[in-house]
N, CA, C and O atoms as a GROMACS GRO file, in nm:
protein
  612
    1MET      N    1   1.647   8.709  14.751
    1MET     CA    2   1.817   8.739  14.802
    1MET      C    3   1.748   8.736  14.924
    1MET      O    4   1.789   8.647  15.000
    2PHE      N    5   1.661   8.801  14.965
    2PHE     CA    6   1.604   8.827  15.109
    2PHE      C    7   1.576   8.703  15.178
    2PHE      O    8   1.618   8.672  15.290
    3LYS      N    9   1.460   8.598  15.061
    3LYS     CA   10   1.439   8.471  15.134
    3LYS      C   11   1.561   8.378  15.147
    3LYS      O   12   1.541   8.296  15.237
    4GLU      N   13   1.715   8.360  15.068
    4GLU     CA   14   1.817   8.344  15.144
    4GLU      C   15   1.889   8.381  15.269
    4GLU      O   16   1.942   8.306  15.352
    5LYS      N   17   1.881   8.490  15.267
    5LYS     CA   18   1.895   8.530  15.380
    5LYS      C   19   1.834   8.492  15.542
    5LYS      O   20   1.904   8.469  15.641
    6VAL      N   21   1.678   8.496  15.535
    6VAL     CA   22   1.606   8.441  15.623
    6VAL      C   23   1.648   8.275  15.656
    6VAL      O   24   1.645   8.214  15.763
    7LYS      N   25   1.681   8.235  15.540
    7LYS     CA   26   1.721   8.071  15.537
    7LYS      C   27   1.836   8.063  15.638
    7LYS      O   28   1.850   8.015  15.751
    8SER      N   29   1.912   8.130  15.550
    8SER     CA   30   2.044   8.134  15.628
    8SER      C   31   2.041   8.167  15.786
    8SER      O   32   2.097   8.089  15.863
    9LEU      N   33   1.962   8.308  15.843
    9LEU     CA   34   1.940   8.284  15.957
    9LEU      C   35   1.867   8.220  16.071
    9LEU      O   36   1.868   8.232  16.194
   10LEU      N   37   1.806   8.151  15.986
   10LEU     CA   38   1.681   8.019  16.055
   10LEU      C   39   1.812   7.898  16.058
   10LEU      O   40   1.825   7.841  16.167
   11ASP      N   41   1.866   7.875  15.994
   11ASP     CA   42   1.901   7.714  15.990
   11ASP      C   43   2.031   7.756  16.068
   11ASP      O   44   2.094   7.659  16.109
   12LYS      N   45   2.092   7.894  16.102
   12LYS     CA   46   2.195   7.903  16.228
   12LYS      C   47   2.147   7.901  16.328
   12LYS      O   48   2.208   7.835  16.412
   13ALA      N   49   2.009   7.972  16.377
   13ALA     CA   50   1.911   7.938  16.505
   13ALA      C   51   1.890   7.781  16.529
   13ALA      O   52   1.924   7.738  16.639
   14LEU      N   53   1.844   7.704  16.447
   14LEU     CA   54   1.835   7.596  16.471
   14LEU      C   55   2.018   7.513  16.485
   14LEU      O   56   2.045   7.449  16.586
   15GLU      N   57   2.066   7.520  16.431
   15GLU     CA   58   2.193   7.487  16.446
   15GLU      C   59   2.248   7.461  16.601
   15GLU      O   60   2.292   7.357  16.651
   16GLU      N   61   2.222   7.638  16.678
   16GLU     CA   62   2.216   7.655  16.810
   16GLU      C   63   2.156   7.540  16.886
   16GLU      O   64   2.213   7.472  16.971
   17ASN      N   65   2.040   7.529  16.844
   17ASN     CA   66   1.965   7.428  16.922
   17ASN      C   67   1.896   7.295  16.846
   17ASN      O   68   1.784   7.278  16.798
   18PRO      N   69   2.026   7.202  16.859
   18PRO     CA   70   2.012   7.059  16.752
   18PRO      C   71   1.890   6.967  16.814
   18PRO      O   72   1.869   6.856  16.766
   19SER      N   73   1.810   7.017  16.919
   19SER     CA   74   1.693   6.926  16.918
   19SER      C   75   1.543   6.976  16.900
   19SER      O   76   1.434   6.929  16.932
   20LEU      N   77   1.598   7.128  16.811
   20LEU     CA   78   1.504   7.161  16.708
   20LEU      C   79   1.499   7.132  16.549
   20LEU      O   80   1.602   7.100  16.490
   21PHE      N   81   1.360   7.147  16.472
   21PHE     CA   82   1.428   7.058  16.353
   21PHE      C   83   1.283   7.174  16.293
   21PHE      O   84   1.198   7.224  16.367
   22LEU      N   85   1.294   7.192  16.138
   22LEU     CA   86   1.215   7.281  16.060
   22LEU      C   87   1.109   7.173  15.990
   22LEU      O   88   1.122   7.072  15.920
   23ILE      N   89   0.984   7.254  16.053
   23ILE     CA   90   0.882   7.130  15.959
   23ILE      C   91   0.829   7.238  15.808
   23ILE      O   92   0.796   7.187  15.701
   24ASP      N   93   0.832   7.402  15.839
   24ASP     CA   94   0.822   7.430  15.698
   24ASP      C   95   0.869   7.589  15.725
   24ASP      O   96   0.887   7.652  15.829
   25PHE      N   97   0.878   7.619  15.595
   25PHE     CA   98   0.947   7.762  15.609
   25PHE      C   99   0.869   7.832  15.471
   25PHE      O  100   0.884   7.772  15.364
   26SER      N  101   0.798   7.940  15.472
   26SER     CA  102   0.784   8.001  15.351
   26SER      C  103   0.785   8.192  15.384
   26SER      O  104   0.775   8.264  15.483
   27ILE      N  105   0.805   8.210  15.241
   27ILE     CA  106   0.784   8.395  15.264
   27ILE      C  107   0.673   8.461  15.203
   27ILE      O  108   0.710   8.519  15.101
   28GLY      N  109   0.545   8.475  15.229
   28GLY     CA  110   0.503   8.528  15.138
   28GLY      C  111   0.491   8.637  15.056
   28GLY      O  112   0.588   8.704  15.091
   29GLY      N  113   0.445   8.688  14.984
   29GLY     CA  114   0.428   8.796  14.866
   29GLY      C  115   0.447   8.938  14.933
   29GLY      O  116   0.508   9.024  14.870
   30ASP      N  117   0.395   8.965  15.060
   30ASP     CA  118   0.370   9.102  15.160
   30ASP      C  119   0.474   9.039  15.249
   30ASP      O  120   0.458   9.064  15.368
   31ASN      N  121   0.601   8.944  15.210
   31ASN     CA  122   0.732   8.909  15.298
   31ASN      C  123   0.656   8.886  15.420
   31ASN      O  124   0.708   8.940  15.518
   32THR      N  125   0.565   8.832  15.441
   32THR     CA  126   0.522   8.744  15.591
   32THR      C  127   0.593   8.574  15.579
   32THR      O  128   0.574   8.476  15.506
   33ILE      N  129   0.685   8.610  15.700
   33ILE     CA  130   0.777   8.475  15.684
   33ILE      C  131   0.712   8.390  15.794
   33ILE      O  132   0.696   8.451  15.900
   34ARG      N  133   0.679   8.285  15.792
   34ARG     CA  134   0.654   8.189  15.852
   34ARG      C  135   0.714   8.050  15.882
   34ARG      O  136   0.719   7.961  15.796
   35VAL      N  137   0.756   8.036  15.998
   35VAL     CA  138   0.832   7.930  16.046
   35VAL      C  139   0.787   7.826  16.128
   35VAL      O  140   0.773   7.847  16.249
   36ILE      N  141   0.762   7.718  16.079
   36ILE     CA  142   0.721   7.616  16.181
   36ILE      C  143   0.826   7.515  16.213
   36ILE      O  144   0.912   7.478  16.134
   37LEU      N  145   0.809   7.470  16.348
   37LEU     CA  146   0.871   7.384  16.435
   37LEU      C  147   0.848   7.305  16.485
   37LEU      O  148   0.741   7.286  16.542
   38ASP      N  149   0.960   7.217  16.480
   38ASP     CA  150   0.912   7.083  16.611
   38ASP      C  151   1.068   7.045  16.692
   38ASP      O  152   1.179   7.090  16.666
   39GLY      N  153   1.039   6.976  16.764
   39GLY     CA  154   1.154   6.950  16.852
   39GLY      C  155   1.146   6.775  16.915
   39GLY      O  156   1.051   6.731  16.981
   40ASP      N  157   1.244   6.712  16.882
   40ASP     CA  158   1.262   6.590  16.968
   40ASP      C  159   1.212   6.574  17.154
   40ASP      O  160   1.181   6.484  17.232
   41GLU      N  161   1.228   6.706  17.157
   41GLU     CA  162   1.171   6.691  17.315
   41GLU      C  163   1.033   6.806  17.261
   41GLU      O  164   0.969   6.845  17.359
   42GLY      N  165   0.997   6.845  17.165
   42GLY     CA  166   0.875   6.950  17.177
   42GLY      C  167   0.948   7.049  17.153
   42GLY      O  168   1.067   7.059  17.122
   43VAL      N  169   0.841   7.143  17.175
   43VAL     CA  170   0.854   7.296  17.141
   43VAL      C  171   0.828   7.403  17.229
   43VAL      O  172   0.708   7.402  17.259
   44ASN      N  173   0.894   7.499  17.287
   44ASN     CA  174   0.817   7.561  17.402
   44ASN      C  175   0.804   7.724  17.356
   44ASN      O  176   0.832   7.761  17.242
   45LEU      N  177   0.764   7.801  17.446
   45LEU     CA  178   0.750   7.906  17.392
   45LEU      C  179   0.895   7.999  17.366
   45LEU      O  180   0.912   8.098  17.295
   46GLN      N  181   0.998   7.918  17.458
   46GLN     CA  182   1.120   8.029  17.472
   46GLN      C  183   1.194   7.947  17.322
   46GLN      O  184   1.262   8.015  17.245
   47ASP      N  185   1.176   7.835  17.302
   47ASP     CA  186   1.229   7.816  17.164
   47ASP      C  187   1.188   7.898  17.055
   47ASP      O  188   1.279   7.954  16.994
   48CYS      N  189   1.035   7.924  17.004
   48CYS     CA  190   0.992   7.989  16.923
   48CYS      C  191   1.034   8.130  16.915
   48CYS      O  192   1.055   8.190  16.809
   49MET      N  193   1.047   8.196  17.074
   49MET     CA  194   1.139   8.316  17.106
   49MET      C  195   1.270   8.352  17.014
   49MET      O  196   1.294   8.434  16.926
   50ASP      N  197   1.330   8.263  17.072
   50ASP     CA  198   1.507   8.233  17.057
   50ASP      C  199   1.519   8.236  16.864
   50ASP      O  200   1.587   8.293  16.779
   51VAL      N  201   1.423   8.148  16.868
   51VAL     CA  202   1.457   8.157  16.692
   51VAL      C  203   1.391   8.280  16.583
   51VAL      O  204   1.435   8.328  16.479
   52SER      N  205   1.273   8.301  16.656
   52SER     CA  206   1.236   8.441  16.636
   52SER      C  207   1.318   8.548  16.647
   52SER      O  208   1.314   8.640  16.566
   53ARG      N  209   1.412   8.543  16.761
   53ARG     CA  210   1.496   8.674  16.756
   53ARG      C  211   1.603   8.654  16.684
   53ARG      O  212   1.664   8.756  16.653
   54ALA      N  213   1.653   8.538  16.640
   54ALA     CA  214   1.776   8.535  16.585
   54ALA      C  215   1.748   8.582  16.420
   54ALA      O  216   1.839   8.643  16.364
   55ILE      N  217   1.641   8.556  16.357
   55ILE     CA  218   1.593   8.583  16.245
   55ILE      C  219   1.579   8.770  16.262
   55ILE      O  220   1.661   8.846  16.209
   56GLU      N  221   1.480   8.812  16.331
   56GLU     CA  222   1.426   8.942  16.381
   56GLU      C  223   1.544   9.027  16.354
   56GLU      O  224   1.568   9.098  16.256
   57HIS      N  225   1.628   9.000  16.487
   57HIS     CA  226   1.763   9.116  16.500
   57HIS      C  227   1.856   9.098  16.376
   57HIS      O  228   1.942   9.185  16.361
   58ASN      N  229   1.851   9.004  16.291
   58ASN     CA  230   1.936   9.030  16.198
   58ASN      C  231   1.872   9.056  16.046
   58ASN      O  232   1.903   9.023  15.932
   59LEU      N  233   1.787   9.118  16.094
   59LEU     CA  234   1.721   9.161  15.935
   59LEU      C  235   1.664   9.331  15.946
   59LEU      O  236   1.574   9.361  16.026
   60ASP      N  237   1.723   9.424  15.864
   60ASP     CA  238   1.708   9.583  15.865
   60ASP      C  239   1.568   9.577  15.796
   60ASP      O  240   1.532   9.532  15.687
   61ARG      N  241   1.489   9.646  15.914
   61ARG     CA  242   1.317   9.648  15.852
   61ARG      C  243   1.346   9.794  15.761
   61ARG      O  244   1.252   9.830  15.690
   62GLU      N  245   1.483   9.888  15.759
   62GLU     CA  246   1.450   9.964  15.675
   62GLU      C  247   1.459   9.945  15.528
   62GLU      O  248   1.393   9.995  15.437
   63GLU      N  249   1.574   9.843  15.528
   63GLU     CA  250   1.614   9.783  15.407
   63GLU      C  251   1.454   9.700  15.332
   63GLU      O  252   1.399   9.713  15.223
   64GLN      N  253   1.426   9.623  15.446
   64GLN     CA  254   1.324   9.549  15.387
   64GLN      C  255   1.181   9.498  15.501
   64GLN      O  256   1.190   9.439  15.608
   65ASP      N  257   1.106   9.529  15.458
   65ASP     CA  258   0.958   9.541  15.572
   65ASP      C  259   0.945   9.418  15.558
   65ASP      O  260   0.952   9.358  15.450
   66PHE      N  261   0.917   9.356  15.700
   66PHE     CA  262   0.879   9.203  15.669
   66PHE      C  263   0.741   9.178  15.796
   66PHE      O  264   0.700   9.276  15.857
   67SER      N  265   0.703   9.086  15.813
   67SER     CA  266   0.625   9.028  15.962
   67SER      C  267   0.708   8.872  15.966
   67SER      O  268   0.788   8.815  15.891
   68LEU      N  269   0.638   8.839  16.099
   68LEU     CA  270   0.770   8.699  16.148
   68LEU      C  271   0.686   8.634  16.225
   68LEU      O  272   0.659   8.682  16.335
   69GLU      N  273   0.634   8.530  16.190
   69GLU     CA  274   0.588   8.430  16.262
   69GLU      C  275   0.622   8.311  16.289
   69GLU      O  276   0.647   8.247  16.186
   70VAL      N  277   0.637   8.240  16.404
   70VAL     CA  278   0.756   8.127  16.437
   70VAL      C  279   0.655   8.054  16.522
   70VAL      O  280   0.630   8.100  16.633
   71THR      N  281   0.595   7.943  16.479
   71THR     CA  282   0.520   7.877  16.575
   71THR      C  283   0.559   7.664  16.601
   71THR      O  284   0.643   7.602  16.536
   72SER      N  285   0.505   7.628  16.668
   72SER     CA  286   0.549   7.497  16.686
   72SER      C  287   0.445   7.415  16.582
   72SER      O  288   0.333   7.458  16.555
   73ALA      N  289   0.492   7.309  16.536
   73ALA     CA  290   0.325   7.180  16.513
   73ALA      C  291   0.292   7.169  16.567
   73ALA      O  292   0.346   7.130  16.671
   74GLY      N  293   0.164   7.192  16.554
   74GLY     CA  294   0.036   7.180  16.628
   74GLY      C  295   0.013   7.033  16.688
   74GLY      O  296   0.024   6.929  16.624
   75ALA      N  297  -0.019   7.045  16.818
   75ALA     CA  298  -0.011   6.863  16.862
   75ALA      C  299  -0.180   6.776  16.752
   75ALA      O  300  -0.213   6.658  16.759
   76THR      N  301  -0.241   6.873  16.677
   76THR     CA  302  -0.355   6.803  16.592
   76THR      C  303  -0.270   6.799  16.388
   76THR      O  304  -0.331   6.750  16.293
   77SER      N  305  -0.163   6.846  16.381
   77SER     CA  306  -0.109   6.866  16.271
   77SER      C  307  -0.056   6.710  16.255
   77SER      O  308  -0.003   6.634  16.336
   78PRO      N  309  -0.100   6.693  16.090
   78PRO     CA  310  -0.047   6.592  16.088
   78PRO      C  311   0.158   6.556  16.096
   78PRO      O  312   0.242   6.645  16.090
   79LEU      N  313   0.180   6.446  16.105
   79LEU     CA  314   0.348   6.409  16.084
   79LEU      C  315   0.407   6.411  15.922
   79LEU      O  316   0.365   6.347  15.825
   80GLU      N  317   0.544   6.534  15.932
   80GLU     CA  318   0.568   6.532  15.813
   80GLU      C  319   0.704   6.458  15.761
   80GLU      O  320   0.754   6.444  15.649
   81LEU      N  321   0.748   6.409  15.914
   81LEU     CA  322   0.948   6.394  15.885
   81LEU      C  323   0.971   6.292  15.976
   81LEU      O  324   0.956   6.302  16.098
   82PRO      N  325   1.016   6.174  15.903
   82PRO     CA  326   1.075   6.057  15.994
   82PRO      C  327   1.109   6.115  16.114
   82PRO      O  328   1.088   6.030  16.201
   83ARG      N  329   1.166   6.252  16.181
   83ARG     CA  330   1.236   6.228  16.298
   83ARG      C  331   1.098   6.289  16.353
   83ARG      O  332   1.095   6.309  16.474
   84GLN      N  333   1.000   6.315  16.291
   84GLN     CA  334   0.837   6.340  16.423
   84GLN      C  335   0.795   6.202  16.458
   84GLN      O  336   0.731   6.187  16.562
   85TYR      N  337   0.830   6.074  16.368
   85TYR     CA  338   0.757   5.952  16.416
   85TYR      C  339   0.861   5.929  16.538
   85TYR      O  340   0.834   5.904  16.656
   86LYS      N  341   0.976   5.944  16.485
   86LYS     CA  342   1.096   5.882  16.604
   86LYS      C  343   1.077   5.922  16.759
   86LYS      O  344   1.097   5.860  16.864
   87LYS      N  345   1.018   6.082  16.723
   87LYS     CA  346   0.998   6.157  16.892
   87LYS      C  347   0.835   6.098  16.953
   87LYS      O  348   0.792   6.145  17.058
   88ASN      N  349   0.748   5.987  16.874
   88ASN     CA  350   0.632   6.001  16.862
   88ASN      C  351   0.605   5.816  16.928
   88ASN      O  352   0.498   5.767  16.964
   89ILE      N  353   0.727   5.758  16.925
   89ILE     CA  354   0.746   5.610  16.928
   89ILE      C  355   0.653   5.608  17.057
   89ILE      O  356   0.660   5.706  17.131
   90GLY      N  357   0.557   5.494  17.094
   90GLY     CA  358   0.481   5.459  17.206
   90GLY      C  359   0.343   5.547  17.211
   90GLY      O  360   0.270   5.560  17.309
   91ARG      N  361   0.329   5.589  17.118
   91ARG     CA  362   0.217   5.676  17.117
   91ARG      C  363   0.096   5.642  17.034
   91ARG      O  364   0.132   5.582  16.933
   92LYS      N  365  -0.050   5.660  17.042
   92LYS     CA  366  -0.113   5.605  16.925
   92LYS      C  367  -0.137   5.664  16.793
   92LYS      O  368  -0.148   5.786  16.805
   93LEU      N  369  -0.147   5.630  16.689
   93LEU     CA  370  -0.134   5.700  16.560
   93LEU      C  371  -0.238   5.681  16.413
   93LEU      O  372  -0.218   5.596  16.327
   94MET      N  373  -0.316   5.752  16.413
   94MET     CA  374  -0.402   5.712  16.293
   94MET      C  375  -0.318   5.752  16.169
   94MET      O  376  -0.254   5.857  16.162
   95VAL      N  377  -0.327   5.650  16.063
   95VAL     CA  378  -0.224   5.660  15.923
   95VAL      C  379  -0.322   5.616  15.849
   95VAL      O  380  -0.396   5.519  15.866
   96ARG      N  381  -0.313   5.720  15.738
   96ARG     CA  382  -0.408   5.621  15.631
   96ARG      C  383  -0.306   5.645  15.521
   96ARG      O  384  -0.213   5.723  15.497
   97THR      N  385  -0.368   5.537  15.464
   97THR     CA  386  -0.232   5.448  15.286
   97THR      C  387  -0.350   5.457  15.184
   97THR      O  388  -0.466   5.462  15.223
   98ALA      N  389  -0.315   5.459  15.047
   98ALA     CA  390  -0.383   5.451  14.965
   98ALA      C  391  -0.545   5.350  15.014
   98ALA      O  392  -0.662   5.375  14.987
   99GLY      N  393  -0.495   5.257  15.076
   99GLY     CA  394  -0.628   5.158  15.073
   99GLY      C  395  -0.735   5.163  15.204
   99GLY      O  396  -0.858   5.155  15.214
  100GLU      N  397  -0.597   5.183  15.319
  100GLU     CA  398  -0.695   5.194  15.446
  100GLU      C  399  -0.659   5.283  15.551
  100GLU      O  400  -0.550   5.340  15.554
  101GLU      N  401  -0.758   5.296  15.645
  101GLU     CA  402  -0.688   5.388  15.775
  101GLU      C  403  -0.668   5.292  15.869
  101GLU      O  404  -0.754   5.211  15.905
  102LEU      N  405  -0.557   5.299  15.909
  102LEU     CA  406  -0.513   5.203  16.034
  102LEU      C  407  -0.481   5.291  16.171
  102LEU      O  408  -0.397   5.382  16.168
  103GLU      N  409  -0.557   5.256  16.295
  103GLU     CA  410  -0.503   5.306  16.413
  103GLU      C  411  -0.431   5.179  16.456
  103GLU      O  412  -0.447   5.061  16.427
  104GLY      N  413  -0.318   5.262  16.560
  104GLY     CA  414  -0.250   5.173  16.634
  104GLY      C  415  -0.140   5.222  16.690
  104GLY      O  416  -0.109   5.332  16.645
  105ASN      N  417  -0.042   5.163  16.805
  105ASN     CA  418   0.026   5.234  16.842
  105ASN      C  419   0.201   5.183  16.763
  105ASN      O  420   0.256   5.076  16.739
  106LEU      N  421   0.242   5.344  16.744
  106LEU     CA  422   0.358   5.341  16.703
  106LEU      C  423   0.445   5.244  16.766
  106LEU      O  424   0.436   5.262  16.888
  107THR      N  425   0.528   5.145  16.739
  107THR     CA  426   0.626   5.073  16.825
  107THR      C  427   0.777   5.119  16.777
  107THR      O  428   0.870   5.141  16.855
  108HIS      N  429   0.782   5.128  16.660
  108HIS     CA  430   0.924   5.156  16.560
  108HIS      C  431   0.915   5.240  16.472
  108HIS      O  432   0.804   5.258  16.422
  109ALA      N  433   1.021   5.314  16.429
  109ALA     CA  434   1.071   5.402  16.347
  109ALA      C  435   1.183   5.416  16.287
  109ALA      O  436   1.281   5.442  16.358
  110THR      N  437   1.201   5.403  16.135
  110THR     CA  438   1.339   5.427  16.084
  110THR      C  439   1.313   5.561  16.025
  110THR      O  440   1.240   5.652  16.065
  111GLU      N  441   1.405   5.549  15.899
  111GLU     CA  442   1.446   5.644  15.808
  111GLU      C  443   1.295   5.632  15.716
  111GLU      O  444   1.225   5.730  15.688
  112ASP      N  445   1.270   5.512  15.685
  112ASP     CA  446   1.227   5.410  15.593
  112ASP      C  447   1.061   5.417  15.617
  112ASP      O  448   0.987   5.464  15.531
  113SER      N  449   1.021   5.374  15.717
  113SER     CA  450   0.917   5.300  15.745
  113SER      C  451   0.854   5.310  15.929
  113SER      O  452   0.910   5.370  16.020
  114ILE      N  453   0.781   5.265  15.934
  114ILE     CA  454   0.721   5.222  16.114
  114ILE      C  455   0.683   5.126  16.093
  114ILE      O  456   0.676   5.065  15.987
  115THR      N  457   0.640   5.090  16.240
  115THR     CA  458   0.556   4.984  16.247
  115THR      C  459   0.453   4.977  16.384
  115THR      O  460   0.480   4.980  16.504
  116LEU      N  461   0.345   4.967  16.324
  116LEU     CA  462   0.236   4.946  16.415
  116LEU      C  463   0.177   4.848  16.483
  116LEU      O  464   0.178   4.737  16.429
  117GLU      N  465   0.127   4.858  16.586
  117GLU     CA  466   0.093   4.742  16.685
  117GLU      C  467  -0.068   4.796  16.745
  117GLU      O  468  -0.081   4.910  16.792
  118TRP      N  469  -0.161   4.719  16.737
  118TRP     CA  470  -0.267   4.715  16.760
  118TRP      C  471  -0.365   4.561  16.785
  118TRP      O  472  -0.354   4.472  16.701
  119LYS      N  473  -0.457   4.542  16.905
  119LYS     CA  474  -0.520   4.474  16.906
  119LYS      C  475  -0.683   4.483  16.800
  119LYS      O  476  -0.741   4.587  16.771
  120ALA      N  477  -0.735   4.316  16.753
  120ALA     CA  478  -0.791   4.333  16.693
  120ALA      C  479  -0.922   4.217  16.726
  120ALA      O  480  -0.865   4.108  16.728
  121ARG      N  481  -1.008   4.204  16.742
  121ARG     CA  482  -1.119   4.125  16.734
  121ARG      C  483  -1.152   4.061  16.594
  121ARG      O  484  -1.189   4.117  16.491
  122GLU      N  485  -1.126   3.927  16.620
  122GLU     CA  486  -1.167   3.838  16.482
  122GLU      C  487  -1.228   3.708  16.503
  122GLU      O  488  -1.221   3.634  16.601
  123PRO      N  489  -1.293   3.693  16.390
  123PRO     CA  490  -1.377   3.530  16.430
  123PRO      C  491  -1.235   3.422  16.454
  123PRO      O  492  -1.117   3.422  16.418
  124LYS      N  493  -1.292   3.366  16.506
  124LYS     CA  494  -1.209   3.212  16.538
  124LYS      C  495  -1.225   3.148  16.452
  124LYS      O  496  -1.327   3.127  16.386
  125PRO      N  497  -1.077   3.093  16.439
  125PRO     CA  498  -1.038   3.004  16.335
  125PRO      C  499  -1.175   2.876  16.305
  125PRO      O  500  -1.231   2.847  16.200
  126ILE      N  501  -1.194   2.829  16.430
  126ILE     CA  502  -1.300   2.731  16.423
  126ILE      C  503  -1.392   2.761  16.586
  126ILE      O  504  -1.371   2.791  16.703
  127GLY      N  505  -1.500   2.730  16.496
  127GLY     CA  506  -1.628   2.739  16.592
  127GLY      C  507  -1.690   2.890  16.578
  127GLY      O  508  -1.648   2.973  16.497
  128LYS      N  509  -1.801   2.912  16.672
  128LYS     CA  510  -1.814   3.044  16.694
  128LYS      C  511  -1.777   3.106  16.776
  128LYS      O  512  -1.724   3.045  16.869
  129GLY      N  513  -1.787   3.276  16.785
  129GLY     CA  514  -1.743   3.363  16.839
  129GLY      C  515  -1.628   3.447  16.796
  129GLY      O  516  -1.620   3.474  16.676
  130LYS      N  517  -1.545   3.487  16.871
  130LYS     CA  518  -1.446   3.603  16.833
  130LYS      C  519  -1.371   3.582  16.906
  130LYS      O  520  -1.416   3.548  17.016
  131VAL      N  521  -1.186   3.590  16.888
  131VAL     CA  522  -1.067   3.593  16.928
  131VAL      C  523  -1.013   3.737  16.932
  131VAL      O  524  -1.034   3.801  16.828
  132THR      N  525  -0.948   3.803  17.032
  132THR     CA  526  -0.866   3.884  17.078
  132THR      C  527  -0.735   3.850  16.972
  132THR      O  528  -0.674   3.746  16.997
  133VAL      N  529  -0.690   3.926  16.864
  133VAL     CA  530  -0.521   3.882  16.834
  133VAL      C  531  -0.455   4.000  16.816
  133VAL      O  532  -0.520   4.101  16.786
  134GLN      N  533  -0.319   4.005  16.830
  134GLN     CA  534  -0.200   4.106  16.806
  134GLN      C  535  -0.210   4.151  16.673
  134GLN      O  536  -0.212   4.064  16.586
  135LYS      N  537  -0.215   4.237  16.649
  135LYS     CA  538  -0.169   4.287  16.463
  135LYS      C  539  -0.046   4.370  16.481
  135LYS      O  540  -0.016   4.456  16.563
  136LYS      N  541   0.011   4.320  16.384
  136LYS     CA  542   0.162   4.403  16.371
  136LYS      C  543   0.165   4.463  16.179
  136LYS      O  544   0.150   4.378  16.092
  137ARG      N  545   0.185   4.608  16.141
  137ARG     CA  546   0.242   4.612  16.024
  137ARG      C  547   0.330   4.698  16.016
  137ARG      O  548   0.337   4.801  16.084
  138ASP      N  549   0.411   4.658  15.924
  138ASP     CA  550   0.516   4.752  15.875
  138ASP      C  551   0.468   4.838  15.767
  138ASP      O  552   0.422   4.789  15.664
  139ILE      N  553   0.479   5.019  15.795
  139ILE     CA  554   0.424   5.054  15.666
  139ILE      C  555   0.550   5.208  15.628
  139ILE      O  556   0.600   5.295  15.699
  140ALA      N  557   0.560   5.168  15.466
  140ALA     CA  558   0.647   5.289  15.440
  140ALA      C  559   0.649   5.435  15.458
  140ALA      O  560   0.537   5.487  15.458
  141PHE      N  561   0.713   5.483  15.467
  141PHE     CA  562   0.649   5.601  15.441
  141PHE      C  563   0.612   5.687  15.308
  141PHE      O  564   0.556   5.796  15.297
  142SER      N  565   0.663   5.600  15.214
  142SER     CA  566   0.585   5.643  15.037
  142SER      C  567   0.503   5.592  15.054
  142SER      O  568   0.425   5.630  14.966
  143ASP      N  569   0.424   5.478  15.152
  143ASP     CA  570   0.300   5.455  15.143
  143ASP      C  571   0.183   5.513  15.213
  143ASP      O  572   0.065   5.482  15.197
  144ILE      N  573   0.244   5.623  15.312
  144ILE     CA  574   0.162   5.683  15.415
  144ILE      C  575   0.103   5.846  15.362
  144ILE      O  576   0.171   5.947  15.344
  145HIS      N  577  -0.009   5.833  15.350
  145HIS     CA  578  -0.068   5.993  15.302
  145HIS      C  579  -0.112   6.063  15.388
  145HIS      O  580  -0.101   6.185  15.372
  146GLN      N  581  -0.171   6.014  15.500
  146GLN     CA  582  -0.133   6.126  15.644
  146GLN      C  583  -0.106   6.021  15.751
  146GLN      O  584  -0.106   5.898  15.746
  147ALA      N  585  -0.080   6.120  15.865
  147ALA     CA  586  -0.022   6.017  15.994
  147ALA      C  587  -0.075   6.166  16.075
  147ALA      O  588  -0.080   6.280  16.029
  148LYS      N  589  -0.105   6.124  16.184
  148LYS     CA  590  -0.153   6.202  16.283
  148LYS      C  591  -0.158   6.138  16.418
  148LYS      O  592  -0.183   6.018  16.422
  149VAL      N  593  -0.136   6.214  16.543
  149VAL     CA  594  -0.118   6.133  16.667
  149VAL      C  595  -0.276   6.152  16.739
  149VAL      O  596  -0.342   6.255  16.753
  150ILE      N  597  -0.300   6.046  16.769
  150ILE     CA  598  -0.452   6.047  16.859
  150ILE      C  599  -0.454   6.090  17.005
  150ILE      O  600  -0.442   6.006  17.095
  151ILE      N  601  -0.470   6.213  17.029
  151ILE     CA  602  -0.460   6.236  17.152
  151ILE      C  603  -0.588   6.208  17.262
  151ILE      O  604  -0.699   6.254  17.237
  152LYS      N  605  -0.566   6.137  17.371
  152LYS     CA  606  -0.615   6.108  17.467
  152LYS      C  607  -0.666   6.184  17.549
  152LYS      O  608  -0.562   6.234  17.593
  153PHE      N  609  -0.754   6.236  17.610
  153PHE     CA  610  -0.785   6.304  17.752
  153PHE      C  611  -0.822   6.258  17.868
  153PHE      O  612  -0.839   6.335  17.963
   0.00000   0.00000   0.00000
């Protein structure tokens, strides 16, 4: 009952700001409510405060004691949803599949797969030395074990 009420309030808050979306939602045994958000244009402190208020102001602590934590997906958090890949087109990703780990620029994302592109040094087809070649790989979401944005400073 409590979880359904919190989820309903959370859904309503997200409807009011369609650029935000839910990454994770849980309620611990001690009624610790944890909400992790992301957004098409990122998530700022005000977004977290708005969602927090929308939940907290509609629950009665006299009825049920709880604590509430609303955070954004961290810059180093793995990507979870197709919507997160779409907002990161143009950025460099590290993608781990069952057989390999790839680093490349995310150039395309659909509901089912992503496209990574990168340059690699390979032996020349004829003669000695190496040549730089452009590589491109389509990867289905079902094959991705983990993907993270590579942050450059």
